[in-house]
Backbone as CSV, one residue per row, in Angstrom:
resi,resn,N_x,N_y,N_z,CA_x,CA_y,CA_z,C_x,C_y,C_z
1,UNK,-4.321,8.228,-73.181,-5.502,7.710,-72.923,-6.299,7.306,-71.605
2,UNK,-7.432,7.166,-71.456,-8.182,6.837,-70.346,-7.810,5.534,-69.915
3,UNK,-7.869,5.748,-68.162,-7.905,4.017,-68.179,-8.728,3.848,-67.185
4,UNK,-9.484,2.595,-66.992,-10.925,2.187,-66.129,-10.507,0.906,-65.058
5,UNK,-10.783,1.540,-63.615,-10.306,0.721,-63.084,-11.606,-0.476,-62.640
6,UNK,-12.471,-0.283,-62.746,-13.729,-0.709,-62.774,-14.857,-1.385,-63.878
7,UNK,-13.768,-1.125,-65.436,-14.627,-1.822,-66.306,-16.209,-1.213,-66.619
8,UNK,-15.946,0.296,-66.500,-17.270,1.255,-67.000,-17.308,1.082,-68.373
9,UNK,-18.795,1.325,-68.411,-19.670,1.108,-69.679,-19.668,2.457,-69.770
10,UNK,-19.007,3.145,-70.935,-19.041,4.819,-71.168,-20.518,5.106,-71.062
11,UNK,-21.581,4.028,-71.706,-22.618,4.919,-71.693,-23.540,4.690,-70.485
12,UNK,-22.978,4.438,-69.709,-23.621,4.956,-68.237,-23.676,6.214,-67.927
13,UNK,-22.864,7.139,-68.863,-22.701,8.436,-67.974,-23.989,9.337,-68.963
14,UNK,-24.223,10.023,-68.357,-25.533,10.540,-68.597,-25.161,12.078,-68.553
15,UNK,-24.356,12.562,-67.616,-24.146,13.926,-67.182,-22.430,13.826,-66.574
16,UNK,-22.113,15.434,-67.048,-20.534,15.635,-66.330,-20.570,16.455,-65.355
17,UNK,-19.819,16.994,-64.385,-19.337,17.517,-63.531,-18.096,17.916,-63.683
18,UNK,-17.492,19.133,-63.085,-15.860,19.179,-63.197,-15.894,19.935,-62.021
19,UNK,-14.399,20.129,-61.436,-13.904,20.732,-60.450,-13.240,22.068,-61.512
20,UNK,-13.419,22.839,-60.748,-12.896,24.247,-61.425,-11.447,24.428,-61.591
21,UNK,-10.865,24.627,-60.518,-9.488,24.979,-60.830,-8.375,23.785,-60.610
22,UNK,-7.659,23.997,-61.929,-6.751,22.637,-61.813,-7.402,21.541,-62.678
23,UNK,-8.859,21.524,-62.800,-9.646,20.347,-63.797,-10.107,21.005,-64.769
24,UNK,-11.282,21.999,-64.869,-11.342,22.169,-66.008,-10.780,23.609,-66.712
25,UNK,-10.206,24.605,-65.849,-9.442,25.633,-65.902,-8.123,25.629,-65.224
26,UNK,-7.257,26.654,-65.939,-5.718,26.391,-65.747,-6.013,28.083,-64.914
27,UNK,-6.334,28.365,-64.020,-6.005,29.355,-63.045,-4.846,29.492,-61.774
28,UNK,-3.948,28.617,-62.451,-2.521,29.066,-61.546,-2.440,30.699,-61.618
29,UNK,-1.860,31.098,-62.858,-1.108,32.136,-63.464,-2.052,33.443,-62.606
30,UNK,-3.366,33.414,-62.668,-4.100,34.759,-61.899,-4.180,34.485,-60.307
31,UNK,-4.138,33.253,-59.659,-3.585,33.066,-58.196,-2.594,33.102,-57.938
32,UNK,-1.308,32.942,-58.456,-0.153,32.770,-58.346,0.589,34.138,-58.475
33,UNK,-0.058,34.914,-59.066,-0.049,36.781,-59.479,-0.109,37.778,-58.492
34,UNK,-1.848,37.094,-57.711,-2.258,37.451,-56.479,-1.312,37.099,-55.460
35,UNK,-1.094,36.343,-55.156,-0.174,35.656,-54.175,1.488,36.397,-53.934
36,UNK,1.786,36.629,-55.208,3.043,37.698,-55.506,2.603,39.078,-54.919
37,UNK,1.369,39.556,-55.196,1.588,41.196,-54.989,1.121,40.924,-53.400
38,UNK,0.566,39.618,-53.001,0.500,40.131,-51.580,1.894,39.865,-50.882
39,UNK,2.924,38.367,-51.121,3.698,38.958,-50.673,4.772,40.189,-50.728
40,UNK,4.748,40.872,-51.960,5.390,42.098,-52.077,5.142,43.185,-50.961
41,UNK,3.676,42.900,-50.896,2.796,43.866,-50.009,3.593,44.069,-48.517
42,UNK,3.989,42.441,-48.348,4.330,42.057,-47.002,5.329,42.273,-46.748
43,UNK,6.157,42.779,-47.731,7.793,42.428,-47.628,8.311,41.174,-47.869
44,UNK,8.083,40.243,-48.798,8.443,39.241,-48.923,8.853,39.003,-50.392
45,UNK,10.264,37.985,-50.641,10.494,37.542,-51.861,9.321,36.765,-52.661
46,UNK,9.029,37.187,-54.055,7.925,36.375,-54.644,8.559,34.772,-54.734
47,UNK,7.308,34.008,-55.269,7.517,33.019,-55.929,7.432,32.573,-57.266
48,UNK,8.271,31.749,-57.636,7.785,31.042,-58.608,6.604,30.321,-58.971
49,UNK,6.345,30.077,-60.134,4.670,29.602,-60.326,5.268,28.157,-60.078
50,UNK,6.273,27.394,-60.479,6.317,25.946,-60.063,6.565,25.627,-58.777
51,UNK,6.895,26.605,-58.034,6.706,26.498,-56.363,5.689,25.746,-55.840
52,UNK,5.102,26.722,-56.159,3.629,26.577,-55.339,2.664,26.096,-56.286
53,UNK,2.282,26.120,-57.513,1.765,25.585,-58.399,0.688,24.219,-58.064
54,UNK,1.672,23.474,-57.292,0.923,21.945,-56.654,-0.466,22.573,-55.398
55,UNK,-0.136,23.614,-55.059,-1.182,24.279,-54.071,-2.664,24.836,-54.617
56,UNK,-2.561,25.185,-55.538,-3.481,25.982,-56.095,-5.014,25.161,-55.889
57,UNK,-4.898,23.895,-56.194,-6.037,23.265,-56.071,-6.515,22.939,-54.575
58,UNK,-5.861,23.487,-53.603,-5.878,23.398,-52.135,-6.820,24.715,-51.594
59,UNK,-6.644,25.724,-52.487,-7.272,27.145,-51.927,-6.265,28.044,-51.878
60,UNK,-6.622,29.512,-51.235,-5.775,30.327,-50.902,-4.886,30.416,-49.456
61,UNK,-5.495,29.741,-48.592,-4.719,29.431,-47.690,-3.636,28.396,-48.204
62,UNK,-3.540,27.212,-48.523,-3.048,26.493,-48.648,-1.675,27.359,-49.938
63,UNK,-2.035,28.124,-50.490,-1.128,28.961,-51.233,-0.332,29.691,-50.695
64,UNK,-0.692,29.808,-49.567,-0.057,31.052,-48.629,1.217,30.258,-48.139
65,UNK,0.635,29.414,-47.439,1.336,27.761,-46.989,2.567,27.329,-47.516
66,UNK,2.289,27.178,-48.564,2.849,26.797,-49.459,4.651,27.856,-49.560
67,UNK,3.914,29.145,-49.679,4.982,30.121,-49.996,5.710,30.174,-48.588
68,UNK,5.428,30.167,-47.983,5.967,30.473,-46.359,5.280,29.347,-45.490
69,UNK,5.913,28.437,-45.551,5.597,27.553,-44.916,6.178,27.618,-43.066
70,UNK,6.941,28.437,-42.864,7.812,28.953,-41.412,7.051,29.737,-40.657
71,UNK,6.311,30.813,-41.297,6.143,32.033,-40.874,4.608,31.357,-39.836
72,UNK,4.326,32.585,-38.870,3.186,32.079,-37.980,1.935,32.224,-38.581
73,UNK,0.809,31.480,-38.132,-0.559,30.963,-38.653,-1.209,32.438,-38.467
74,UNK,-1.151,33.523,-37.981,-2.006,34.503,-37.990,-1.239,35.347,-39.374
75,UNK,-0.118,35.763,-39.641,0.442,36.249,-40.710,0.000,35.435,-42.029
76,UNK,-0.189,34.240,-41.961,-0.589,33.353,-43.066,-2.221,33.918,-43.139
77,UNK,-2.932,33.891,-42.391,-4.362,34.325,-42.503,-4.427,35.940,-43.367
78,UNK,-3.279,36.514,-42.803,-3.547,38.105,-43.080,-3.045,38.243,-44.319
79,UNK,-2.066,37.140,-45.009,-1.382,36.987,-46.361,-2.524,36.297,-47.161
80,UNK,-3.747,35.739,-46.738,-4.588,34.884,-47.125,-5.732,36.057,-47.451
81,UNK,-5.807,37.161,-46.804,-7.028,37.925,-46.897,-6.332,38.947,-48.299
82,UNK,-4.751,39.184,-48.135,-4.649,40.215,-49.100,-4.368,39.294,-50.229
83,UNK,-4.096,38.201,-50.430,-3.986,37.435,-52.059,-5.537,37.328,-52.525
84,UNK,-6.609,37.279,-51.598,-8.025,37.395,-51.948,-8.476,39.126,-52.132
85,UNK,-8.042,39.963,-51.825,-8.269,40.972,-52.294,-7.766,41.373,-53.637
86,UNK,-6.438,41.009,-53.692,-5.417,41.108,-55.345,-7.028,40.402,-56.327
87,UNK,-6.807,38.778,-55.704,-7.190,38.289,-56.607,-8.901,38.925,-57.248
88,UNK,-9.435,39.569,-56.174,-10.587,39.769,-56.736,-10.915,40.750,-57.832
89,UNK,-9.674,41.173,-58.159,-9.298,42.713,-58.982,-8.988,41.678,-60.079
90,UNK,-8.028,40.696,-60.533,-7.335,40.243,-61.192,-8.348,38.793,-61.593
91,UNK,-9.243,38.440,-60.934,-9.776,37.138,-60.924,-9.849,36.411,-62.572
92,UNK,-9.365,35.777,-63.405,-10.021,35.343,-65.068,-9.045,35.700,-65.697
93,UNK,-7.998,36.975,-65.359,-7.481,37.695,-66.314,-6.582,36.957,-67.499
94,UNK,-5.880,35.830,-66.456,-4.948,35.180,-67.481,-5.681,33.412,-66.944
95,UNK,-6.363,33.311,-66.816,-7.168,31.824,-66.886,-7.686,31.448,-68.131
96,UNK,-7.241,30.404,-68.201,-7.698,29.492,-69.716,-8.618,27.946,-69.453
97,UNK,-9.496,27.453,-70.524,-9.621,26.432,-70.264,-8.408,25.236,-70.241
98,UNK,-8.288,24.385,-69.937,-7.267,23.061,-70.284,-7.666,23.004,-71.912
99,UNK,-6.236,22.202,-72.760,-6.348,21.973,-73.488,-7.805,21.276,-74.406
100,UNK,-8.107,21.674,-75.168,-9.552,20.354,-76.138,-10.419,20.503,-75.149
101,UNK,-10.664,21.271,-73.769,-11.866,21.198,-73.062,-13.157,21.716,-73.723
102,UNK,-12.967,23.029,-74.274,-13.900,23.595,-74.795,-14.338,23.023,-75.975
103,UNK,-13.519,22.293,-76.732,-14.208,21.389,-77.531,-14.779,20.051,-77.438
104,UNK,-14.622,19.850,-75.639,-15.226,18.749,-75.289,-17.053,19.523,-75.014
105,UNK,-16.912,20.435,-74.516,-18.011,21.001,-74.375,-18.817,21.152,-75.340
106,UNK,-18.260,21.305,-76.016,-19.142,21.698,-77.313,-19.841,20.504,-77.989
107,UNK,-19.061,19.440,-77.591,-19.561,17.807,-77.868,-20.454,17.503,-77.303
108,UNK,-20.413,17.780,-75.872,-21.515,17.529,-74.929,-22.580,18.243,-75.360
109,UNK,-22.410,19.444,-75.948,-23.444,20.298,-76.117,-24.473,19.910,-77.168
110,UNK,-23.483,19.629,-78.354,-24.029,18.417,-79.435,-24.889,17.616,-79.064
111,UNK,-24.406,16.389,-78.070,-24.774,15.317,-77.867,-26.053,15.426,-76.756
112,UNK,-26.309,16.810,-76.410,-27.230,16.883,-75.120,-27.109,16.207,-74.026
113,UNK,-25.501,16.576,-73.497,-25.397,16.018,-72.025,-24.843,17.094,-71.355
114,UNK,-25.963,17.034,-70.351,-25.784,18.238,-69.603,-24.368,18.284,-68.714
115,UNK,-23.632,19.571,-68.166,-22.355,19.527,-67.366,-22.760,20.570,-66.617
116,UNK,-21.915,20.821,-65.377,-21.697,21.249,-65.006,-20.109,21.854,-64.074
117,UNK,-20.488,22.430,-62.640,-19.443,22.679,-62.029,-19.947,22.437,-60.478
118,UNK,-18.750,21.861,-59.847,-18.936,21.785,-58.482,-17.634,22.238,-57.818
119,UNK,-17.378,23.137,-57.102,-15.837,23.837,-56.565,-16.097,24.328,-55.492
120,UNK,-14.932,23.901,-54.462,-15.071,24.928,-53.102,-14.937,26.189,-53.139
121,UNK,-14.390,26.736,-54.145,-14.225,28.067,-54.539,-15.482,28.847,-54.421
122,UNK,-15.799,30.024,-53.189,-17.032,30.910,-53.087,-17.425,31.399,-54.089
123,UNK,-18.527,31.972,-54.417,-19.223,31.775,-55.394,-18.736,33.495,-56.065
124,UNK,-18.405,34.282,-55.137,-17.918,35.712,-55.549,-16.648,35.791,-56.183
125,UNK,-16.117,34.644,-56.046,-15.029,34.245,-57.209,-15.076,33.428,-58.083
126,UNK,-16.030,32.227,-57.734,-16.236,31.213,-58.946,-17.197,31.849,-59.834
127,UNK,-18.236,32.090,-60.034,-19.041,33.101,-60.475,-18.370,34.209,-62.047
128,UNK,-17.708,34.837,-61.389,-17.090,35.856,-61.771,-16.026,35.303,-62.961
129,UNK,-15.320,34.353,-62.242,-14.491,33.583,-63.197,-14.947,32.751,-64.642
130,UNK,-16.129,32.133,-64.053,-17.065,31.381,-65.137,-17.482,32.186,-65.827
131,UNK,-17.964,33.292,-65.782,-18.178,34.410,-66.567,-17.379,34.914,-67.243
132,UNK,-15.997,34.803,-67.291,-14.476,35.437,-68.031,-14.297,34.562,-68.984
133,UNK,-14.510,33.435,-68.604,-14.253,32.110,-69.383,-15.549,31.865,-70.416
134,UNK,-16.532,32.478,-70.300,-17.708,32.319,-71.175,-18.406,31.467,-71.228
135,UNK,-18.705,30.750,-69.925,-19.350,29.670,-69.757,-20.728,29.382,-69.135
136,UNK,-20.720,30.730,-68.359,-22.337,30.792,-67.588,-23.170,30.525,-68.352
137,UNK,-23.627,30.545,-69.229,-24.905,30.206,-70.313,-24.820,28.450,-70.480
138,UNK,-23.349,28.581,-70.600,-23.216,26.874,-71.404,-23.710,25.678,-69.887
139,UNK,-23.501,26.165,-68.543,-23.131,25.364,-67.577,-25.041,25.424,-67.294
140,UNK,-25.204,24.082,-66.911,-26.617,23.333,-65.949,-26.065,24.010,-64.565
141,UNK,-25.121,23.879,-64.008,-25.273,23.980,-62.482,-23.885,24.388,-62.106
142,UNK,-23.832,25.479,-61.400,-22.431,26.042,-60.891,-22.627,26.099,-59.350
143,UNK,-21.964,25.248,-58.694,-22.180,24.944,-57.272,-20.877,25.413,-56.529
144,UNK,-20.717,26.208,-56.008,-19.492,26.883,-55.003,-19.300,26.085,-53.555
145,UNK,-18.807,26.897,-52.835,-18.261,26.188,-51.792,-19.253,26.736,-50.524
146,UNK,-20.071,27.741,-51.017,-20.635,28.337,-50.069,-22.076,28.151,-50.777
147,UNK,-22.494,27.297,-51.739,-23.801,26.920,-52.112,-24.828,26.430,-51.157
148,UNK,-23.952,25.358,-50.411,-24.953,24.530,-49.095,-24.061,24.844,-48.257
149,UNK,-24.350,23.899,-46.865,-23.875,24.207,-45.828,-22.365,23.601,-45.761
150,UNK,-21.933,22.657,-46.986,-20.830,21.568,-46.853,-20.191,21.930,-48.111
151,UNK,-19.164,22.005,-48.176,-18.327,22.074,-49.261,-17.318,20.431,-49.388
152,UNK,-16.829,20.250,-50.464,-16.643,18.370,-50.732,-15.272,18.536,-50.000
153,UNK,-15.337,17.097,-49.329,-15.681,15.995,-50.134,-17.274,15.522,-49.511
154,UNK,-17.965,16.424,-48.926,-19.313,15.998,-48.500,-20.005,16.464,-49.554
155,UNK,-21.068,15.161,-49.600,-21.826,14.908,-51.024,-22.922,15.777,-51.571
156,UNK,-23.230,17.057,-50.283,-24.491,17.938,-50.700,-23.898,18.677,-51.469
157,UNK,-23.089,19.279,-52.049,-22.930,19.815,-53.374,-23.177,19.186,-54.259
158,UNK,-22.633,17.884,-54.228,-22.841,17.187,-55.465,-24.261,16.967,-55.688
159,UNK,-24.896,16.424,-54.758,-26.367,16.286,-55.016,-26.567,17.239,-55.553
160,UNK,-26.651,18.194,-54.845,-27.421,19.669,-55.636,-27.253,19.767,-57.046
161,UNK,-25.735,19.810,-57.439,-25.497,19.750,-59.110,-26.159,19.159,-59.895
162,UNK,-25.955,17.338,-59.700,-27.194,16.312,-59.774,-28.473,16.738,-60.099
163,UNK,-28.933,17.517,-58.875,-30.580,17.492,-59.032,-30.572,18.474,-60.353
164,UNK,-29.496,19.712,-60.344,-29.960,20.714,-61.388,-29.859,20.547,-62.534
165,UNK,-28.905,19.485,-62.874,-28.779,19.079,-64.383,-29.591,17.927,-64.509
166,UNK,-30.412,17.578,-63.472,-31.266,16.751,-64.236,-30.830,15.213,-64.408
167,UNK,-29.975,14.558,-63.573,-29.300,13.475,-63.994,-29.061,12.631,-63.044
168,UNK,-29.275,11.725,-62.423,-28.921,10.814,-61.156,-27.600,10.601,-60.986
169,UNK,-27.335,11.027,-59.695,-25.895,11.037,-59.361,-24.531,9.617,-59.591
170,UNK,-25.747,8.646,-60.292,-24.998,7.211,-60.160,-24.595,7.286,-62.167
171,UNK,-25.328,8.314,-62.842,-24.820,8.425,-63.895,-24.146,9.638,-64.655
172,UNK,-23.314,10.202,-63.268,-22.235,11.302,-63.592,-21.245,10.872,-63.490
173,UNK,-20.623,11.706,-64.208,-19.064,11.297,-64.366,-18.378,12.902,-63.727
174,UNK,-18.107,12.485,-62.570,-17.395,13.706,-61.859,-15.796,13.734,-61.954
175,UNK,-15.297,14.977,-62.124,-13.720,14.977,-62.547,-13.088,15.631,-61.976
176,UNK,-11.998,15.892,-61.279,-10.886,16.360,-60.099,-9.592,16.194,-60.423
177,UNK,-8.816,16.826,-59.628,-7.584,16.612,-59.423,-7.186,16.803,-58.263
178,UNK,-8.072,16.552,-56.920,-7.518,16.584,-55.825,-8.225,14.958,-55.437
179,UNK,-7.480,14.577,-53.962,-8.035,13.151,-53.447,-9.698,13.681,-53.229
180,UNK,-10.064,14.875,-52.329,-11.344,15.198,-51.685,-12.224,15.101,-53.106
181,UNK,-11.762,15.442,-54.285,-12.757,15.743,-55.262,-13.377,14.080,-55.769
182,UNK,-12.558,12.958,-55.419,-12.834,11.674,-55.893,-13.731,11.024,-54.535
183,UNK,-13.315,11.588,-53.602,-14.115,10.700,-52.165,-15.643,11.700,-52.232
184,UNK,-15.554,13.059,-52.607,-16.669,13.539,-53.082,-17.666,12.729,-53.999
185,UNK,-16.826,12.188,-55.161,-17.292,11.695,-55.899,-18.115,10.521,-55.401
186,UNK,-17.078,9.600,-54.826,-17.685,8.519,-53.720,-18.686,8.865,-53.180
187,UNK,-18.594,9.284,-52.391,-19.731,9.793,-51.305,-21.169,9.948,-51.720
188,UNK,-21.086,10.428,-53.227,-22.077,10.962,-53.828,-22.726,10.055,-54.636
189,UNK,-21.867,8.779,-54.767,-22.144,7.954,-55.617,-22.492,7.982,-57.300
190,UNK,-21.344,8.948,-57.572,-21.029,9.496,-58.898,-19.836,8.448,-59.503
191,UNK,-19.373,8.529,-60.750,-18.892,8.004,-61.334,-17.357,8.890,-61.087
192,UNK,-16.302,8.555,-60.364,-15.172,9.337,-60.188,-13.935,9.246,-61.390
193,UNK,-13.581,10.234,-61.439,-12.571,10.325,-62.919,-11.325,11.598,-62.399
194,UNK,-10.023,10.993,-62.451,-9.383,11.546,-61.867,-8.343,12.604,-63.138
195,UNK,-7.853,13.486,-62.624,-7.638,14.595,-64.021,-6.274,14.931,-63.514
196,UNK,-5.375,13.850,-64.275,-3.856,14.086,-63.613,-3.207,15.313,-64.383
197,UNK,-3.798,16.017,-64.839,-3.130,16.986,-65.754,-3.307,18.266,-64.675
198,UNK,-3.932,18.073,-63.785,-4.242,19.334,-62.792,-2.924,19.366,-61.991
199,UNK,-3.283,20.002,-60.757,-2.132,20.725,-59.566,-1.931,19.697,-59.036
200,UNK,-1.550,18.394,-59.305,-1.018,17.577,-58.248,0.390,17.555,-58.031
201,UNK,0.859,17.221,-56.835,2.356,17.089,-56.057,2.869,16.068,-56.587
202,UNK,4.211,15.890,-56.142,4.843,15.011,-56.148,4.650,13.845,-54.717
203,UNK,3.839,14.235,-54.093,3.169,13.060,-53.163,2.114,12.987,-52.825
204,UNK,1.015,13.479,-54.290,-0.130,12.536,-54.166,0.153,11.569,-54.993
205,UNK,-1.051,10.623,-54.976,-0.842,8.976,-55.237,-2.021,8.890,-55.848
206,UNK,-2.605,9.712,-56.629,-3.746,9.713,-57.432,-4.509,8.073,-57.807
207,UNK,-3.435,7.587,-57.934,-3.754,5.935,-58.495,-4.371,4.875,-57.376
208,UNK,-4.314,5.754,-56.157,-5.112,5.306,-54.962,-6.324,5.845,-54.353
209,UNK,-6.695,7.015,-55.382,-7.869,7.610,-54.966,-8.803,6.998,-55.803
210,UNK,-10.348,7.267,-54.894,-11.487,6.230,-55.246,-12.151,6.686,-56.609
211,UNK,-11.414,6.617,-57.851,-11.843,6.743,-59.180,-12.038,5.703,-59.863
212,UNK,-12.970,5.686,-60.599,-12.971,4.865,-61.577,-12.402,4.766,-62.969
213,UNK,-11.970,6.262,-63.118,-11.488,6.568,-64.715,-10.424,7.428,-64.319
214,UNK,-9.354,7.145,-64.934,-7.877,7.704,-64.755,-7.497,8.894,-66.259
215,UNK,-7.758,9.749,-66.363,-7.162,10.391,-67.225,-5.988,11.243,-67.038
216,UNK,-4.952,10.874,-67.921,-3.524,11.557,-68.232,-3.454,12.578,-68.573
217,UNK,-4.155,13.049,-69.425,-4.336,14.591,-70.209,-5.515,14.763,-70.495
218,UNK,-6.033,16.318,-70.797,-7.416,16.469,-71.036,-7.718,16.097,-72.487
219,UNK,-6.654,15.842,-73.234,-6.630,15.263,-74.629,-7.458,13.867,-74.137
220,UNK,-6.815,13.171,-73.259,-7.380,11.674,-72.917,-8.752,12.155,-72.557
221,UNK,-9.085,12.824,-72.014,-10.408,13.021,-71.583,-11.639,13.364,-72.821
222,UNK,-11.107,14.347,-73.846,-11.678,14.961,-74.933,-11.716,13.430,-75.642
223,UNK,-10.704,12.682,-76.051,-10.854,11.361,-77.076,-11.789,10.547,-76.386
224,UNK,-11.692,10.481,-74.915,-12.575,9.464,-74.424,-14.230,9.550,-74.956
225,UNK,-14.522,10.414,-74.765,-15.901,11.030,-75.573,-16.009,10.674,-76.546
226,UNK,-15.096,11.625,-77.575,-15.252,11.880,-78.565,-15.041,11.260,-79.677
227,UNK,-13.972,9.927,-79.577,-13.432,9.097,-80.426,-13.564,7.478,-80.125
228,UNK,-14.739,7.731,-79.060,-14.550,5.887,-78.453,-15.891,6.013,-78.234
């Protein structure tokens, strides 16, 4: 179920924006496969997905650091570039929308609720991924980490997305699985929704993030719109 900490009236939501990795799509299989290819190239042992999955939401360098926390920074950066080279080839091959989110998008389409993506992933990776997911034509906005001079938690990419979907920021639900996502929503005066199904770690404290809505599963998000 969805829990609200601010007595939110659902009718206030006129548009929806999603973080990409770990919120809208499960991209961990592709990213961790690319990580393992980079590790093999450099002579290191591979990682199991559950060992490093929590780092996916924080980007490629965070993935490398989760796999090899004790190697020097220069090597970590080299491995990051190797990971990205491999990822460019396999990006989207095994990535899928989280459960019931395609049905949620269909519901939003049918009810004329515009939606889009705001991700810190660079456009050269984000746009091919969205295309492979079959969502490019459905999105009213796709904002990447390099679409503006700033990335989340700065409000600039959030406000650009709001402009593109044609909805006031205060009437947009922004969903994310990292604290910076909810801080970005707060900074842009959007309604923050915490996606608990994402790549949270055991050390995350989402109950303390500045989100007005908390969704334990993607089904809870679907049902919040479709059945309430």
